[in-house]
C-alpha positions in Angstrom: 8.9 -121.3 40.0 7.6 -124.1 42.1 7.7 -121.8 45.2 5.4 -119.2 43.5 2.9 -122.1 42.7 3.0 -123.3 46.3 2.3 -119.7 47.7 -0.6 -119.3 45.2 -2.0 -122.6 46.5 -1.7 -121.5 50.0 -3.3 -118.1 49.3 -6.2 -119.8 47.4 -6.6 -122.4 50.5 -6.5 -119.6 53.0 -9.1 -117.7 51.0 -11.3 -120.6 51.3 -10.8 -122.0 54.6 -9.7 -118.9 56.6 -12.6 -116.5 57.4 -12.8 -112.8 56.4 -10.4 -110.5 58.3 -9.9 -106.8 58.6 -6.9 -104.9 57.6 -6.0 -101.2 57.6 -5.0 -99.6 54.3 -3.4 -96.1 54.5 -1.9 -93.7 51.7 0.6 -91.7 53.5 1.4 -88.9 50.7 -0.7 -86.3 49.3 -0.9 -86.1 45.6 -1.3 -83.0 43.8 -1.2 -82.1 39.9 0.6 -84.2 37.2 1.3 -84.2 33.6 0.3 -87.1 31.3 3.3 -89.5 31.5 4.6 -88.1 34.9 6.0 -90.8 37.3 3.9 -90.6 40.4 5.3 -91.8 43.7 2.5 -93.6 45.7 3.3 -94.4 49.3 1.2 -96.3 52.1 0.8 -99.4 53.9 -1.5 -102.2 54.6 -1.9 -103.4 58.2 -4.0 -106.6 58.9 -5.3 -107.5 62.3 -4.0 -111.1 62.0 -1.6 -113.0 59.9 -2.9 -113.2 56.4 -1.8 -113.9 52.9 -3.5 -112.3 49.9 -3.0 -110.2 46.7 -2.3 -106.5 47.0 -3.8 -104.5 44.1 -3.1 -100.9 43.3 -5.3 -99.4 40.5 -5.8 -95.9 38.7 -9.1 -94.6 38.4 -10.1 -91.1 36.6 -13.7 -90.5 36.4 -15.3 -93.3 34.8 -12.2 -94.8 33.5 -10.1 -97.5 35.3 -6.6 -98.4 34.0 -7.2 -101.7 32.2 -5.9 -105.0 33.3 -3.5 -105.7 34.5 -3.6 -103.2 37.4 -0.7 -101.0 38.2 0.4 -103.3 40.9 -0.9 -106.8 41.5 1.0 -109.5 43.5 0.6 -111.7 46.4 1.9 -110.7 50.0 2.1 -112.5 53.3 1.6 -110.0 56.2 1.9 -111.0 60.0 -0.6 -109.6 62.4 -0.3 -106.2 63.4 2.6 -105.7 61.1 2.6 -103.4 58.1 3.1 -104.1 54.4 4.5 -100.8 53.1 4.2 -99.8 49.4 6.3 -97.2 47.8 5.7 -97.1 43.9 6.6 -94.8 41.1 3.8 -95.2 38.5 3.8 -93.5 34.9 0.6 -91.9 34.4 -0.6 -93.4 31.0 -1.7 -91.5 27.9 -5.4 -90.9 27.7 -6.1 -90.4 31.4 -6.9 -86.7 32.3 -8.9 -85.0 34.7 -9.6 -85.8 38.6 -8.2 -89.1 39.3 -7.2 -91.2 42.5 -5.5 -94.4 43.3 -7.2 -97.4 44.8 -5.4 -100.2 47.0 -7.1 -103.4 47.7 -6.0 -106.2 50.0 -8.3 -109.3 50.3 -11.8 -107.7 51.0 -10.5 -104.3 52.2 -9.9 -101.3 49.8 -9.0 -97.7 50.2 -8.6 -94.8 47.8 -6.1 -92.0 48.0 -7.0 -88.3 47.9 -7.8 -86.9 44.4 -5.5 -85.4 42.1 -5.4 -84.0 38.5 -3.9 -85.3 35.4 -3.4 -82.4 32.9 -1.8 -81.8 29.7 -0.7 -78.2 30.7 2.8 -77.0 31.0 4.6 -74.0 32.7 7.3 -71.8 31.8 8.1 -68.3 30.5 8.9 -66.8 27.1 11.1 -63.6 26.8 11.8 -61.1 24.1 14.7 -58.6 23.8 12.2 -55.7 23.5 8.7 -54.7 22.2 9.5 -52.0 19.9 11.3 -52.7 16.7 12.2 -51.1 13.4 12.2 -52.9 10.3 15.4 -54.8 9.9 16.0 -55.3 13.6 16.1 -58.8 15.2 13.5 -60.2 17.5 15.3 -62.4 20.0 13.3 -65.1 21.7 14.1 -67.1 24.7 12.1 -69.7 26.7 12.2 -72.0 29.7 9.5 -74.7 29.5 8.9 -77.0 32.4 6.5 -79.9 33.3 4.4 -79.5 36.4 6.9 -81.1 38.4 9.5 -78.8 37.3 11.2 -81.2 35.1 12.7 -79.6 31.9 10.5 -80.0 28.9 11.6 -82.0 25.8 9.6 -81.9 22.7 8.7 -79.8 19.7 8.1 -76.2 19.6 6.6 -73.7 17.1 7.2 -69.9 16.8 5.1 -67.5 14.6 4.1 -63.8 14.6 0.4 -62.6 14.0 -0.4 -59.0 12.8 -3.5 -58.0 14.9 -6.4 -56.3 13.5 -6.0 -57.4 10.0 -8.0 -59.8 7.7 -7.1 -63.4 6.9 -3.5 -64.6 6.2 -2.0 -62.4 8.9 0.8 -64.7 10.0 4.0 -63.3 8.6 6.6 -65.8 10.4 6.4 -69.5 11.1 9.1 -71.7 12.6 9.2 -75.2 13.9 12.0 -76.2 16.2 13.1 -78.9 18.7 12.9 -78.0 22.2 15.6 -79.7 24.3 15.9 -79.5 28.1 13.3 -77.0 28.3 15.2 -74.2 26.5 14.1 -72.2 23.5 16.4 -69.6 22.0 15.8 -68.2 18.4 16.3 -65.1 16.4 13.6 -63.5 14.0 14.8 -60.9 11.5 12.0 -58.5 11.0 12.4 -57.8 7.3 9.8 -57.4 4.6 6.9 -57.5 6.7 4.1 -54.9 7.3 4.4 -52.4 10.2 1.9 -52.7 12.9 1.3 -54.5 16.1 2.0 -58.2 16.3 1.4 -60.9 18.9 4.2 -63.4 19.2 3.1 -67.1 19.8 5.3 -69.9 21.1 3.6 -73.6 21.1 5.2 -76.6 22.6 4.1 -80.2 22.7 5.7 -83.6 23.7 4.8 -87.3 22.9 2.0 -87.4 25.6 0.5 -84.5 24.1 1.4 -82.3 26.9 1.4 -78.9 25.5 1.5 -75.1 26.1 0.8 -72.1 24.0 2.5 -68.8 25.2 1.9 -65.4 23.8 3.3 -62.0 24.1 1.2 -59.3 22.9 1.9 -55.8 21.6 5.1 -56.2 19.8 5.3 -53.3 17.7 7.1 -53.2 14.3 7.4 -49.6 13.0 9.3 -48.1 9.9 9.9 -44.8 11.6 13.5 -43.8 12.4 14.1 -41.5 15.4 16.2 -38.3 14.2 16.5 -34.7 14.2 17.1 -32.1 11.5 17.6 -28.4 11.5 18.9 -25.5 9.6 21.8 -23.2 10.3 19.4 -20.0 10.3 16.1 -19.0 9.2 16.5 -15.9 7.0 18.4 -16.2 3.8 19.2 -14.0 0.8 18.8 -15.3 -2.7 21.8 -17.0 -3.8 22.9 -18.0 -0.3 23.7 -21.7 0.8 21.6 -23.4 3.1 23.2 -26.0 5.5 21.1 -28.9 6.8 22.2 -30.9 10.0 20.7 -33.8 11.8 21.0 -37.3 12.9 19.2 -40.5 12.8 19.3 -43.9 14.5 20.6 -45.8 11.4 24.1 -46.6 10.2 23.5 -46.5 6.5 20.9 -44.6 4.7 20.0 -42.1 2.0 19.1 -38.4 2.7 16.5 -36.8 0.3 16.1 -33.0 0.3 13.2 -31.2 -1.5 13.3 -27.6 -1.8 12.0 -25.3 -4.5 10.8 -27.7 -6.8 14.2 -29.6 -6.8 15.2 -32.7 -5.2 18.7 -34.0 -3.9 19.7 -37.4 -2.7 22.9 -38.1 -0.7 24.1 -41.4 0.8 25.4 -41.4 4.6 27.1 -44.2 6.6 27.1 -42.5 9.9 24.2 -41.4 12.3 25.0 -37.7 11.8 24.5 -35.9 8.5 25.4 -32.5 7.2 24.2 -31.2 3.7 24.4 -28.0 1.8 22.2 -26.6 -1.1 22.3 -23.5 -3.0 19.3 -21.0 -3.2 18.5 -19.8 -6.8 19.0 -16.1 -7.4 15.6 -15.7 -8.9 13.7 -17.6 -5.9 10.5 -16.1 -4.7 10.6 -14.2 -1.4 8.7 -15.1 1.9 8.7 -18.4 3.7 9.5 -21.8 2.0 9.2 -25.4 3.0 12.3 -27.5 2.8 11.5 -31.2 3.2 14.1 -33.6 4.7 13.6 -37.5 4.4 15.8 -40.3 5.5 15.4 -43.9 4.1 17.6 -46.9 5.2 17.7 -50.4 3.4 14.9 -51.8 5.3 12.5 -49.2 4.4 12.5 -47.3 7.5 12.3 -43.6 7.3 12.5 -40.2 9.2 10.8 -37.0 7.8 10.6 -33.4 8.8 9.6 -30.2 7.1 11.6 -27.3 7.8 10.9 -23.6 7.0 13.0 -20.8 5.9 12.6 -17.3 4.8 13.9 -15.6 1.8 14.5 -11.9 2.1 13.3 -9.8 -0.8 16.0 -8.1 -2.9 14.8 -5.2 -5.1 16.1 -5.9 -8.7 14.1 -3.9 -11.2 12.2 -0.7 -11.4 9.5 -0.1 -14.1 7.1 2.6 -14.9 4.2 2.2 -17.3 1.9 4.7 -19.1 -0.1 3.8 -22.1 1.9 4.9 -25.0 -0.1 2.9 -27.7 -2.5 5.6 -28.0 -2.8 9.4 -28.1 -4.8 11.1 -25.4 -6.9 14.2 -25.7 -7.0 17.0 -23.3 -9.1 16.3 -20.1 -8.5 12.7 -20.5 -6.8 10.7 -17.6 -3.5 8.9 -17.9 -2.9 6.0 -15.7 0.7 5.9 -14.6 1.9 2.7 -12.7 5.3 2.5 -10.9 6.5 -0.9 -9.7 9.6 -2.1 -8.0 10.1 -6.0 -8.4 12.2 -8.3 -6.4 14.4 -11.2 -7.6 11.5 -13.4 -8.0 9.3 -10.9 -9.9 7.2 -10.1 -7.0 6.5 -6.5 -6.0 8.8 -5.0 -3.5 7.7 -2.5 -1.2 9.3 1.0 -1.5 8.5 4.6 -2.4 8.8 5.6 -6.2 9.1 9.3 -7.3 7.2 10.1 -10.5 7.8 13.0 -12.6 6.1 14.2 -16.0 7.9 16.6 -18.2 7.1 17.9 -21.7 9.6 18.3 -24.6 10.8 21.7 -23.3 11.6 20.0 -19.9 8.9 21.8 -18.2 7.6 19.7 -15.1 3.9 19.0 -14.9 4.1 16.6 -12.1 6.2 15.5 -9.2 4.8 12.8 -6.9 5.7 10.0 -4.6 3.8 6.7 -4.9 4.0 3.3 -3.4 5.4 0.5 -5.5 2.7 -1.4 -7.4 0.2 1.8 -7.2 -1.2 3.8 -10.0 -1.4 7.5 -10.3 -4.3 9.2 -12.3 -3.1 12.1 -14.1 -5.8 14.3 -15.5 -4.7 16.2 -18.5 -5.5 19.9 -18.5 -8.1 21.1 -21.0 -5.5 23.4 -23.0 -2.5 20.9 -22.5 -0.5 21.4 -25.7 0.0 18.4 -28.0 3.4 16.9 -27.3 5.0 13.6 -26.3 5.5 13.8 -22.4 8.1 11.8 -20.6 7.3 9.9 -17.4 10.4 9.4 -15.2 10.5 7.1 -12.3 13.1 7.4 -9.7 14.2 5.4 -6.7 17.2 5.4 -4.5 18.2 1.8 -5.5 17.9 2.3 -9.3 18.6 4.5 -12.2 15.9 6.6 -13.7 13.3 4.7 -15.7 11.4 6.2 -18.5 8.1 5.8 -20.2 6.0 8.3 -22.3 2.5 9.3 -23.6 1.5 11.5 -26.3 -1.4 14.2 -26.4 -3.0 14.8 -29.6 -3.7 18.3 -31.0 -7.4 19.7 -30.7 -8.7 22.5 -32.8 -12.2 23.4 -31.7 -14.2 26.4 -30.5 -17.3 27.1 -28.5 -19.7 30.0 -28.8 -22.4 31.8 -27.0 -24.5 34.9 -27.2 -24.3 36.9 -24.0 -25.0 40.7 -23.2 -26.0 41.4 -27.0 -22.7 40.1 -28.2 -21.3 37.0 -29.8 -18.5 35.5 -27.9 -16.2 32.8 -29.4 -13.7 30.8 -27.4 -10.7 28.6 -28.6 -11.4 25.4 -26.5 -8.7 23.5 -28.3 -5.0 23.2 -27.3 -3.5 24.8 -30.4 -3.8 28.4 -31.7 -6.3 29.3 -34.3 -5.7 31.7 -37.2 -8.8 31.1 -39.4 -12.1 32.5 -40.2 -15.6 31.8 -38.8 -19.0 32.2 -40.6 -21.9 33.6 -38.6 -25.6 32.9 -39.9 -28.2 35.5 -39.0 -31.3 33.5 -40.3 -30.4 32.8 -43.9 -27.8 35.5 -44.1 -24.0 34.8 -43.4 -21.3 37.0 -42.5 -17.4 36.0 -42.4 -15.2 37.0 -39.5 -11.5 36.4 -38.8 -10.5 34.3 -35.6 -7.1 34.7 -34.3 -6.8 33.3 -30.8 -4.7 31.3 -28.6 -6.0 28.3 -26.6 -8.5 29.5 -23.8 -8.8 33.1 -25.5 -12.1 34.5 -26.7 -13.1 37.1 -29.2 -16.3 39.3 -28.9 -18.2 40.0 -32.1 -20.8 42.9 -32.5 -23.7 41.7 -34.7 -25.9 44.9 -34.5 -24.6 46.5 -37.7 -25.8 43.4 -39.6 -29.5 43.5 -38.6 -32.4 45.4 -40.1 -34.5 45.5 -37.0 -34.5 44.4 -33.4 -35.9 40.9 -33.1 -35.2 37.2 -32.6 -32.7 35.8 -35.2 -31.7 32.2 -35.7 -28.0 32.2 -34.9 -25.3 29.7 -35.9 -21.7 29.7 -36.1 -19.6 27.5 -38.5 -16.1 26.6 -38.0 -14.2 24.3 -40.3 -17.6 23.0 -41.7 -19.1 22.3 -38.1 -22.2 24.3 -37.2 -22.6 25.6 -33.4 -26.4 26.1 -33.2 -27.0 29.0 -30.6 -30.8 28.9 -31.2 -33.0 31.9 -31.4 -31.3 34.9 -30.0 -32.8 38.4 -29.6 -30.4 41.2 -31.1 -31.0 44.7 -30.1 -29.4 47.4 -32.2 -29.2 50.0 -29.3 -26.3 52.1 -31.0 -26.6 55.9 -31.3 -28.0 57.1 -34.6 -24.7 58.3 -35.9 -23.0 55.0 -35.1 -25.7 53.2 -37.0 -25.0 55.3 -40.0 -21.3 55.0 -39.5 -21.6 51.4 -38.7 -23.8 50.7 -41.7 -21.3 52.3 -44.1 -18.4 50.5 -42.5 -20.1 47.3 -41.8 -21.7 47.0 -45.2 -25.4 46.9 -44.4 -28.1 47.9 -47.0 -26.0 50.0 -49.3 -28.7 51.7 -51.3 -30.6 52.8 -48.2 -27.8 54.1 -46.5 -26.6 55.9 -49.6 -30.0 57.7 -50.2 -29.8 58.7 -46.5 -26.2 60.0 -47.0 -27.2 62.0 -50.1 -30.3 63.6 -48.4 -28.0 64.6 -45.5 -25.4 66.1 -48.0 -28.2 68.1 -49.7 -29.7 69.4 -46.6 -26.2 70.5 -45.5 -25.5 72.3 -48.9 -28.7 74.1 -48.5 -27.9 75.3 -45.1 -24.5 76.4 -46.2 -25.6 78.4 -49.2 -28.6 80.1 -47.7 -28.5 84.0 -48.8 -27.3 86.2 -46.1 -25.3 83.5 -44.5 -21.9 83.9 -46.1 -21.0 86.5 -43.6 -20.8 83.8 -40.7 -18.0 84.1 -38.1 -14.9 82.3 -38.4 -15.7 80.0 -35.8 -19.0 78.8 -37.8 -16.9 78.4 -40.9 -14.4 76.3 -38.8 -17.2 74.1 -37.5 -18.6 73.6 -40.9 -15.1 72.7 -42.4 -14.5 70.1 -39.5 -18.2 68.5 -40.2 -17.3 68.5 -43.9 -13.9 66.7 -43.2 -15.6 64.1 -41.2 -18.4 63.3 -43.8 -15.6 63.2 -46.4 -13.6 60.7 -44.3 -16.7 58.5 -44.0 -17.4 58.8 -47.7 -13.8 58.0 -48.6 -13.8 54.9 -46.3 -17.0 53.6 -47.9 -15.5 54.2 -51.3 -12.5 52.3 -50.4 -14.5 49.4 -49.4 -16.4 49.2 -52.7 -13.1 49.7 -54.7 -11.9 46.1 -53.8 -11.7 45.2 -50.2 -13.5 42.0 -49.6 -13.1 42.0 -45.9 -16.0 43.3 -43.8 -15.4 44.9 -40.4 -18.0 45.5 -37.8 -19.2 49.1 -37.6 -17.4 51.5 -35.5 -19.3 53.4 -32.8 -19.0 57.4 -32.8 -18.3 58.6 -29.3 -20.8 60.8 -27.5 -18.4 63.7 -27.7 -18.3 63.5 -31.4 -22.1 63.1 -31.9 -22.8 66.2 -29.7 -20.3 68.2 -31.7 -21.7 67.2 -35.0 -25.3 68.1 -33.9 -24.2 71.5 -32.7 -22.4 72.3 -35.9 -25.4 71.3 -38.1 -27.7 73.3 -35.9 -25.5 76.5 -36.2 -25.6 76.1 -40.0 -29.2 76.2 -40.2 
């Protein structure tokens, strides 16, 4: 201790007595970048021009900051002239000093600074993950190698967390603090019960000097999609067949869901490959159907695929329809529909033969139609009343039947043409009845016996007094047919008029007077004097005429005796009239 005191006194005396001398101060090593708390090796020397004793001081300066007293190094040294005092020191960079710095070495009145260097809190290293695409439930493995700038292994604390990008607040879904020893980080995160999406992995480390580093790995994708495949054993199926579904997924334990035809099935599997069969309903609709396959594991990962299959239609039912709830009239139209249905009650495309027969097995129609089409069958005007059978036939089915009924119609039509009344049976049944014909205010009853479509002609000339227009009506079963005003011309020969009047029942009194006059004239002619010796031929002619008149008279008397039926007058032929006239002239 006494030696140090003596040396200090010597140095103090030298500084007072000895004049100022020059000395060379040199830093021999280049300084770079350092972390806070690093030990920095500072090397150099001091070489005075003469012997000298003084204090060697080494200081740290960072910007406006100088390391507080005492300096990093401060001690007395005794240096011979032209000899070197070498310094080689490891100095720990203190906390709080950062930025651009240098060291300053001083000896006596001389000083020198080192090259500038940086003090930073940054670290270096690498962080690794086992992969970047994960399914829910998989493990994210993190490894890291953290170093100081001088390559020393880092020791401190670390934090690991995942942040979901492009989301609102509270998007950190994993946070873990851990101790970092010797620069190594090894950690595993089970990616369960977190949202799917793109994450960033952050790893932060810090030591006691607040040297720190934040590492991040972007675009770590977490998905709930399983990779897989699924297919059917074929595309076309018949109703009632089995569908076999085959596939695989990148999961070892999962449930398979199959949705088909409004029915869902669930099966558990513990292998990557799966096979499942399901039955097709017998009454399923024809055509294309979607079969949806979904696989879900315990973590919520899933695989989905929609498969399409075709159901081949099978004809199962033949149906024919005619409206049997009503009765049809002639000339109406019956709509007949033939349909073939498949197993799903949809129309099946095929040809149907349709026949219509009556109760006597007579065929009215034989036609082929397409399934689902209608045939319009127009009833004949004179089609007889009956129940008609509609028979549908197809090669795949037995005959199917329907029916419709045609009602009876009893009606007539009337017209006046060529000076005659024409009455037609416009119904579909035979008529055996009477009609009443009105000429102005007089009526005449006639019989009508006709089959459907047949007609009868009536001569109205015997029932008129003079040729002129008459209001003509025909009444059948209480229904009038008004023929309006018709001109009736009695263009019969004279004898026909007489005969027709007697037969037809015209004005009896007038015609009887005419007949009496004719008879008296004939009697006068027959019994004239001198005429009894007429030849046999004349007598024969006279007798023949008498016989004809007698016949006419008897017919007239028979009618008056009780016959209530009136007949239209009968015309006398031209030969009879001519012969009658000749006989009368010969008798004169």
